[in-house]
Structure formats: structure tokens, C-alpha cells
LUMLO-432298 format. One record per residue (C-alpha): x, y, z negated; residue in one letter. Coordinates in nm, 2 decimals, padded with zeros to 4 digits, always signed. Each point is the difference from the previous one (the first is absolute). Layout:
REM LUMLO-432298
+--------+--------+--------+---+
|   east |  north |     up | r |
+--------+--------+--------+---+
|      X |      Y |      Z | a |
...
+--------+--------+--------+---+
This chain:
REM LUMLO-432298
+--------+--------+--------+---+
|   east |  north |     up | r |
+--------+--------+--------+---+
| -00.11 | +07.29 | -13.35 | m |
| +00.24 | -00.25 | +00.17 | s |
| +00.22 | +00.11 | +00.25 | e |
| +00.06 | -00.13 | +00.37 | g |
| -00.20 | -00.04 | +00.30 | d |
| -00.30 | -00.07 | -00.23 | v |
| -00.07 | +00.22 | -00.32 | l |
| -00.21 | -00.19 | -00.25 | t |
| -00.10 | +00.11 | -00.36 | g |
| -00.31 | +00.07 | -00.22 | v |
| -00.12 | +00.34 | -00.04 | e |
| -00.27 | +00.03 | -00.26 | g |
| -00.23 | -00.27 | +00.07 | r |
| +00.09 | -00.03 | +00.36 | v |
| +00.26 | -00.24 | +00.16 | g |
| +00.15 | +00.21 | +00.28 | r |
| +00.17 | -00.15 | +00.30 | i |
| +00.17 | +00.27 | +00.24 | t |
| +00.17 | -00.12 | +00.33 | l |
| +00.32 | +00.19 | +00.00 | n |
| +00.16 | -00.06 | +00.33 | r |
| -00.09 | +00.32 | +00.19 | p |
| +00.26 | -00.01 | +00.25 | k |
| -00.12 | -00.34 | +00.15 | a |
| -00.38 | +00.12 | -00.05 | l |
| +00.02 | -00.24 | -00.30 | h |
| +00.03 | -00.30 | +00.23 | a |
| -00.04 | -00.30 | -00.22 | l |
| +00.31 | -00.24 | -00.10 | t |
| -00.01 | -00.35 | -00.18 | t |
| +00.14 | +00.21 | -00.30 | g |
| -00.29 | +00.25 | -00.01 | m |
| -00.27 | -00.27 | +00.03 | c |
| +00.18 | -00.18 | -00.29 | m |
| +00.01 | +00.31 | -00.21 | a |
| -00.37 | +00.07 | +00.06 | m |
| -00.11 | -00.34 | -00.09 | t |
| +00.22 | +00.00 | -00.31 | e |
| -00.18 | +00.31 | -00.13 | a |
| -00.35 | -00.12 | +00.10 | l |
| +00.05 | -00.33 | -00.20 | l |
| +00.14 | +00.18 | -00.29 | a |
| -00.30 | +00.23 | -00.01 | w |
| -00.27 | -00.24 | +00.07 | r |
| -00.06 | -00.12 | -00.33 | d |
| +00.14 | +00.32 | -00.19 | d |
| -00.31 | +00.14 | -00.19 | a |
| +00.17 | +00.35 | +00.02 | q |
| +00.00 | +00.02 | +00.38 | v |
| -00.37 | +00.06 | +00.12 | e |
| +00.07 | +00.10 | +00.37 | l |
| +00.28 | -00.02 | +00.26 | v |
| +00.09 | +00.31 | +00.23 | l |
| +00.20 | -00.09 | +00.32 | l |
| +00.15 | +00.30 | +00.17 | d |
| +00.31 | +00.13 | +00.16 | h |
| +00.28 | +00.24 | -00.04 | a |
| +00.06 | +00.28 | +00.26 | g |
| -00.24 | +00.14 | +00.27 | e |
| +00.07 | -00.22 | +00.32 | r |
| -00.25 | -00.27 | -00.08 | g |
| -00.12 | -00.29 | -00.21 | f |
| +00.15 | -00.30 | +00.16 | c |
| +00.11 | -00.07 | +00.36 | a |
| +00.01 | -00.37 | -00.04 | g |
| +00.26 | -00.27 | -00.05 | g |
| +00.36 | +00.01 | +00.06 | d |
| -00.03 | -00.10 | +00.37 | i |
| +00.38 | +00.01 | +00.07 | r |
| +00.07 | -00.23 | -00.27 | m |
| -00.29 | -00.24 | +00.12 | l |
| +00.15 | +00.00 | +00.35 | a |
| +00.37 | -00.04 | -00.10 | e |
| -00.11 | -00.31 | -00.20 | s |
| -00.23 | -00.13 | +00.26 | g |
| +00.29 | +00.03 | +00.27 | a |
| +00.18 | -00.26 | -00.26 | g |
| -00.17 | -00.26 | -00.22 | d |
| -00.30 | +00.22 | -00.12 | g |
| +00.06 | -00.08 | -00.35 | y |
| -00.01 | +00.36 | -00.14 | l |
| -00.30 | +00.08 | +00.23 | a |
| -00.19 | -00.31 | -00.14 | r |
| +00.09 | +00.12 | -00.36 | q |
| -00.11 | +00.34 | +00.05 | f |
| -00.33 | -00.12 | +00.13 | f |
| -00.04 | -00.24 | -00.26 | f |
| +00.06 | +00.26 | -00.29 | i |
| -00.17 | +00.28 | +00.18 | e |
| -00.32 | -00.22 | +00.05 | y |
| +00.01 | -00.09 | -00.37 | r |
| -00.01 | +00.37 | -00.09 | l |
| -00.30 | +00.04 | +00.25 | n |
| -00.19 | -00.28 | -00.17 | h |
| +00.10 | +00.13 | -00.35 | l |
| -00.15 | +00.34 | +00.09 | l |
| -00.31 | -00.15 | +00.15 | f |
| -00.07 | -00.21 | -00.32 | e |
| +00.11 | +00.24 | -00.24 | y |
| -00.22 | +00.06 | -00.31 | p |
| +00.06 | +00.36 | -00.05 | k |
| -00.11 | +00.30 | +00.22 | p |
| +00.27 | +00.10 | +00.25 | v |
| +00.01 | +00.33 | +00.16 | v |
| +00.20 | +00.05 | +00.32 | a |
| +00.09 | +00.34 | +00.12 | i |
| +00.00 | -00.04 | +00.39 | m |
| +00.18 | +00.34 | +00.04 | d |
| +00.15 | +00.01 | +00.36 | g |
| +00.09 | -00.31 | +00.21 | v |
| -00.16 | -00.31 | -00.12 | t |
| +00.08 | -00.29 | +00.24 | m |
| +00.10 | -00.36 | -00.02 | g |
| +00.15 | -00.10 | -00.33 | g |
| -00.16 | +00.32 | -00.15 | g |
| -00.34 | -00.12 | +00.11 | v |
| +00.07 | -00.32 | -00.19 | g |
| +00.08 | +00.20 | -00.31 | l |
| -00.32 | +00.23 | +00.02 | s |
| -00.28 | -00.23 | +00.14 | a |
| -00.03 | -00.21 | -00.30 | p |
| -00.02 | +00.32 | -00.24 | a |
| -00.34 | +00.07 | -00.14 | r |
| +00.05 | +00.38 | +00.08 | y |
| +00.16 | +00.10 | +00.32 | r |
| +00.07 | +00.37 | +00.04 | v |
| +00.06 | +00.16 | +00.32 | a |
| +00.08 | +00.34 | +00.09 | t |
| +00.04 | +00.23 | +00.32 | e |
| +00.36 | -00.14 | +00.05 | r |
| -00.12 | -00.36 | -00.01 | t |
| +00.10 | -00.20 | +00.32 | t |
| -00.12 | -00.36 | -00.03 | y |
| +00.10 | -00.27 | +00.25 | a |
| +00.07 | -00.38 | +00.04 | m |
| +00.25 | +00.04 | +00.30 | p |
| +00.16 | -00.32 | +00.01 | e |
| -00.12 | -00.14 | +00.32 | t |
| +00.26 | +00.28 | +00.15 | g |
| +00.29 | -00.19 | -00.13 | i |
| -00.10 | -00.35 | +00.06 | g |
| -00.11 | -00.04 | -00.38 | l |
| -00.35 | -00.02 | -00.12 | f |
| -00.24 | +00.18 | -00.24 | p |
| +00.11 | -00.19 | -00.34 | d |
| -00.01 | +00.09 | -00.37 | v |
| -00.35 | -00.10 | +00.01 | g |
| -00.11 | +00.15 | +00.31 | g |
| -00.17 | -00.34 | +00.09 | g |
| -00.24 | +00.06 | -00.30 | w |
| -00.06 | +00.38 | +00.01 | f |
| -00.01 | +00.07 | +00.37 | l |
| -00.30 | -00.24 | +00.10 | p |
| -00.19 | +00.14 | -00.31 | r |
| -00.01 | +00.34 | +00.13 | m |
| -00.33 | +00.12 | +00.17 | p |
| -00.05 | -00.15 | +00.33 | g |
| +00.32 | -00.08 | +00.20 | h |
| +00.18 | +00.30 | -00.11 | a |
| +00.25 | -00.21 | -00.17 | g |
| +00.08 | -00.22 | +00.32 | l |
| +00.03 | +00.34 | +00.20 | w |
| +00.25 | +00.13 | -00.26 | l |
| +00.20 | -00.35 | -00.02 | a |
| +00.03 | -00.02 | +00.39 | l |
| +00.06 | +00.35 | +00.11 | t |
| +00.20 | +00.13 | -00.32 | g |
| -00.20 | +00.29 | +00.01 | a |
| +00.07 | +00.29 | -00.24 | r |
| -00.29 | +00.17 | -00.20 | i |
| -00.03 | +00.27 | -00.24 | k |
| -00.17 | +00.06 | -00.34 | a |
| -00.38 | +00.04 | +00.15 | a |
| +00.02 | -00.32 | +00.20 | d |
| +00.16 | -00.19 | -00.34 | c |
| -00.29 | +00.11 | -00.19 | e |
| -00.26 | -00.11 | +00.27 | l |
| +00.16 | -00.35 | +00.03 | l |
| +00.05 | -00.02 | -00.37 | g |
| +00.38 | -00.02 | +00.01 | i |
| -00.01 | +00.30 | -00.22 | a |
| -00.24 | +00.06 | -00.30 | t |
| +00.07 | +00.34 | -00.05 | d |
| +00.14 | +00.33 | +00.16 | y |
| +00.18 | +00.26 | -00.18 | v |
| +00.20 | +00.28 | +00.14 | e |
| +00.39 | -00.05 | -00.04 | s |
| +00.03 | +00.32 | -00.20 | a |
| -00.21 | -00.13 | -00.27 | r |
| +00.14 | -00.35 | -00.01 | i |
| +00.26 | +00.09 | -00.26 | e |
| -00.29 | +00.14 | -00.22 | a |
| -00.19 | -00.31 | +00.06 | l |
| +00.27 | -00.23 | -00.12 | k |
| +00.06 | +00.20 | -00.32 | a |
| -00.37 | -00.02 | -00.06 | a |
| +00.01 | -00.36 | +00.04 | i |
| +00.29 | -00.05 | -00.23 | i |
| -00.17 | +00.22 | -00.26 | a |
| -00.32 | -00.19 | +00.01 | d |
| +00.02 | -00.33 | +00.19 | p |
| -00.35 | -00.10 | -00.12 | g |
| -00.16 | +00.30 | +00.19 | a |
| +00.16 | -00.10 | +00.34 | v |
| -00.34 | -00.03 | +00.17 | e |
| -00.11 | +00.34 | -00.13 | t |
| +00.34 | +00.17 | +00.10 | l |
| -00.01 | -00.15 | +00.35 | l |
| -00.35 | +00.17 | +00.04 | t |
| +00.12 | +00.31 | -00.14 | e |
| +00.28 | +00.02 | +00.23 | f |
| -00.16 | -00.13 | +00.33 | e |
| +00.03 | +00.21 | +00.29 | g |
| -00.16 | -00.01 | +00.36 | d |
| +00.21 | -00.22 | +00.26 | a |
| -00.21 | +00.15 | +00.27 | g |
| -00.18 | -00.19 | +00.29 | r |
| +00.16 | -00.34 | +00.07 | p |
| +00.13 | -00.01 | +00.37 | p |
| -00.05 | -00.38 | +00.00 | f |
| -00.39 | +00.05 | -00.03 | a |
| +00.00 | +00.10 | +00.36 | e |
| +00.13 | -00.33 | +00.12 | h |
| -00.14 | -00.23 | -00.27 | q |
| -00.26 | -00.15 | +00.22 | d |
| +00.24 | -00.06 | +00.30 | q |
| +00.24 | -00.18 | -00.25 | v |
| -00.26 | -00.21 | -00.14 | d |
| -00.12 | -00.08 | +00.36 | h |
| +00.34 | -00.05 | +00.17 | l |
| +00.20 | -00.15 | -00.26 | f |
| -00.29 | -00.25 | -00.11 | g |
| +00.12 | -00.26 | +00.23 | k |
| +00.14 | -00.36 | -00.02 | d |
| +00.35 | +00.06 | +00.12 | s |
| +00.24 | +00.26 | +00.07 | v |
| -00.02 | -00.06 | +00.38 | e |
| -00.40 | +00.06 | -00.03 | a |
| +00.08 | +00.33 | -00.19 | i |
| +00.24 | +00.10 | +00.28 | v |
| -00.26 | -00.11 | +00.26 | a |
| -00.29 | +00.21 | -00.18 | a |
| +00.22 | +00.32 | -00.02 | l |
| +00.07 | -00.01 | +00.36 | k |
| -00.35 | -00.04 | +00.09 | a |
| -00.10 | +00.29 | -00.24 | d |
| +00.21 | +00.23 | +00.19 | g |
| -00.03 | +00.32 | -00.22 | t |
| +00.32 | +00.20 | -00.09 | d |
| -00.01 | -00.14 | -00.33 | w |
| +00.01 | -00.35 | +00.11 | a |
| +00.28 | +00.06 | +00.25 | k |
| +00.19 | +00.14 | -00.29 | a |
| -00.04 | -00.32 | -00.20 | q |
| +00.10 | -00.21 | +00.30 | l |
| +00.32 | +00.22 | +00.04 | e |
| +00.09 | -00.04 | -00.38 | v |
| -00.08 | -00.39 | +00.02 | l |
| +00.23 | -00.04 | +00.29 | a |
| +00.31 | +00.13 | -00.20 | t |
| -00.08 | -00.27 | -00.28 | k |
| +00.16 | -00.36 | -00.03 | s |
| -00.25 | -00.21 | +00.18 | p |
| +00.10 | -00.28 | -00.27 | q |
| -00.05 | +00.23 | -00.27 | t |
| -00.34 | +00.11 | +00.12 | l |
| -00.13 | -00.37 | +00.01 | k |
| +00.16 | -00.07 | -00.34 | v |
| -00.18 | +00.30 | -00.15 | a |
| -00.34 | -00.10 | +00.16 | f |
| +00.01 | -00.34 | -00.15 | r |
| +00.14 | +00.13 | -00.33 | q |
| -00.30 | +00.23 | -00.05 | l |
| -00.25 | -00.29 | +00.11 | k |
| +00.14 | -00.23 | -00.25 | l |
| +00.07 | +00.26 | -00.28 | g |
| -00.36 | +00.13 | +00.05 | g |
| -00.11 | -00.35 | -00.08 | a |
| +00.23 | -00.05 | -00.30 | a |
| -00.17 | -00.07 | -00.31 | k |
| +00.28 | +00.14 | -00.24 | t |
| +00.28 | +00.26 | +00.07 | f |
| +00.26 | -00.26 | -00.11 | a |
| -00.14 | -00.21 | +00.30 | e |
| +00.08 | +00.29 | +00.22 | n |
| +00.34 | +00.08 | -00.13 | m |
| +00.10 | -00.37 | +00.04 | k |
| -00.11 | +00.02 | +00.38 | m |
| +00.20 | +00.33 | +00.05 | e |
| +00.32 | -00.13 | -00.16 | y |
| -00.01 | -00.30 | +00.25 | r |
| -00.03 | +00.25 | +00.30 | i |
| +00.27 | +00.23 | -00.17 | g |
| +00.24 | -00.28 | -00.06 | a |
| +00.00 | -00.09 | +00.37 | r |
| -00.07 | +00.33 | +00.19 | v |
| +00.31 | +00.16 | -00.16 | v |
| +00.22 | -00.23 | +00.19 | q |
| -00.18 | +00.02 | +00.34 | m |
| +00.14 | +00.20 | +00.29 | p |
| -00.30 | +00.26 | +00.00 | d |
| +00.08 | +00.13 | -00.35 | f |
| +00.39 | +00.03 | +00.06 | l |
| -00.08 | +00.16 | +00.33 | e |
| -00.25 | +00.24 | -00.13 | g |
| +00.20 | +00.12 | -00.27 | v |
| +00.30 | +00.05 | +00.24 | r |
| -00.23 | +00.21 | +00.24 | a |
| -00.18 | +00.21 | -00.24 | v |
| +00.23 | +00.03 | -00.32 | i |
| +00.35 | -00.07 | +00.10 | v |
| +00.05 | +00.11 | +00.37 | d |
| -00.32 | +00.21 | +00.00 | k |
| -00.05 | -00.04 | +00.37 | d |
| -00.36 | -00.11 | -00.06 | n |
| +00.02 | -00.26 | +00.30 | s |
| -00.02 | -00.34 | -00.17 | p |
| +00.02 | -00.31 | +00.22 | k |
| -00.29 | -00.24 | -00.14 | w |
| +00.06 | -00.36 | +00.01 | n |
| -00.28 | -00.12 | +00.13 | p |
| -00.05 | +00.30 | +00.18 | p |
| -00.37 | -00.04 | +00.05 | t |
| -00.29 | -00.11 | -00.20 | l |
| -00.06 | -00.29 | +00.21 | s |
| +00.35 | -00.12 | -00.08 | g |
| -00.08 | -00.03 | -00.37 | v |
| -00.17 | -00.34 | -00.02 | g |
| -00.19 | -00.16 | -00.29 | e |
| +00.27 | -00.24 | -00.06 | a |
| +00.23 | +00.28 | -00.07 | m |
| -00.24 | +00.15 | -00.24 | l |
| -00.06 | -00.35 | -00.18 | d |
| +00.37 | -00.02 | -00.07 | t |
| +00.02 | +00.36 | -00.14 | i |
| -00.31 | -00.07 | -00.22 | f |
| +00.09 | -00.35 | -00.10 | a |
| +00.05 | -00.09 | -00.37 | p |
| +00.37 | +00.00 | -00.14 | l |
| +00.17 | -00.28 | -00.16 | p |
| -00.14 | -00.02 | -00.35 | a |
| +00.29 | +00.14 | -00.18 | a |
| +00.02 | +00.30 | +00.23 | e |
| -00.39 | +00.11 | -00.03 | e |
| -00.07 | +00.32 | -00.16 | w |
| -00.17 | +00.02 | -00.37 | s |
| -00.12 | +00.28 | -00.18 | p |
| +00.15 | +00.08 | -00.37 | l |
| -00.14 | -00.24 | -00.26 | v |
+--------+--------+--------+---+
């Protein structure tokens, strides 16, 4: 195995990638994305590698996302390193999406942001009782990227939009209900599962069935009809109005959460999921997301969100614009507009 923030190597007939930055909850850096890409490319046409196993070291979680501090520091300047990170990370996301060999992602613990981008394209996505899934980007003025525009609108009903706008955190049973996880295995059995897969990668489906546990009743099921009704509107303003008119305690709780989010990012995410849901290919979606990322990383709301939530931790961001009505279509058009041809994102050849 290689050493560093990502461990890569071949064990038997399995290519293994282990995130190895536990103190930072395996937050992704540009170097980590490059190391994973290099390994995946090396194994893609290697007949000795039948399957890829993607897991993490330690017990704190799979991956909490990207290196937000680096992105904010770069965004406060010329934004070059942030754009470079997005470009390379999105190529990795696309490589995983198109990968010709089965990938097993072990979503044991925190799986957010960039961690979702790694696990969502995998053929087998294993949750445990420790899994906490979220796309929390609207709370820091970012947006649910790494393929969120593709995966979220393809979830049942309008659950993906609810997750994108509210940043809601859900557990394993809900992950199974929404198709985020394909399997549930108790964390105490994960090491045995991994060993069994490495011993016989061709039997992965049988092994997952043998190790399958009961995640319990999904809490989201109680509100699924409400989400489909209230979040199935044609604008963020219409969703807010519907929640106010509903008047239930659950609807009031959603309103309170939405009130803490960046109005700009709420509208960006809404348009992103609409366009991503209509995209013909994953690459088309990632090209759109790169355009957004290249711009919002230098906009006031992202820098303010990182300050309020991650740096100062006062959780009192001053959004600009401060209201949904202040985020006009012209602003959104600018964020989503094509980049100069030489600066556009493209997948690996």
C-alpha cells in the first residue's frame, strides 16, 4: 500500500483505496483526488484487478467533504487553487461514474459533500448504523456539487431537493429508502465483510446478502408525502410559501432551517437540480457544476459562510443578498453561464 492521506494498493484481485486523513475526517485535498485518480486509471485495464474497494482508516467517518478552508483561502484571492481542486475532483467523480469495474464504497460514519461524490457513483454503497449522510453546502454559501445535480433529482419524489436545500442529515435506514445506500451492514461486521470481499471479489453480491443487517424503520417515510407535495414547486419562494401554508410542526421546522441558509445558494441549488435532472449525461452535469463552483467560491456568501460556520463558529452569517427576493435571475444567469472555452471543465480522456 502507498503511504499518505490516501492508501492505494492491490490485495489479491481487489484494488483498495483507503482514505487516510482521520483527524480531518478524511476531508479531500487536491493531492488525495489525484492519488485516487492515478490508482483507478492504473487498475482500469489491469486484468488482475476485478473490483475496487473504497474505505477509510479509523472510526470517525468515511469522508466529511472537501478541504473547505483551502477553498475559502483561495476564493478570497484569485481562486486558482479552488478551481484546480474542483476540476480534478470532478474528473475523479466522473471517472468513478464511468468506471467499468464494480466499486464497493463503505459509507461507515460521516458521508457528506465530497464523500457523497466518492460513494454515489459506486455500484455497491454500504451503510452502517454510524452512517450520517448530508449535502450541507447551502449552510456555507456553497452548493451540493460532486454530482449532486445528477444524483439528487433522481431520488424518489422530491427527496433530493429537500436534502439539497435543507442540508438535512439522515441515517442508514433513510439512505436505503432513498437509494443512497444499496446495503446495510452493522459496523462490527464491516472488517469481516471487507476481508471476505478481498478473498473472493467475484462473490460480492452473495457476500453483501450474507452480511446484510436490518437498518430499522426509515424516519423519512413519515414525511415523504409532505416532501413530495411541499417541495414539488416551481421556485424556492413557492416552496417557502407552501411550507408556511402547511403550518405543521414539521413544516415550521423546515422553514426555520431554510431561514439559516444562503438565499443565493438555495436558488443556485434549485436551478442546478432542475438542469441536472434534465441532463443527458453525467459529464454534462459536471460541466455545469464546474461553472457554478468556479464562480461561487469567490462570491461573498461562500466566504461569509465559511467564516461563520467553520472559522469563527458564531453561526450567524450575514448573507448578501439577505433575502430570496434579492437573488434575481440575472445573478443566477451569470453564475451558470459558460466559461471561456479554455477554462471549461472536461472529463478525462
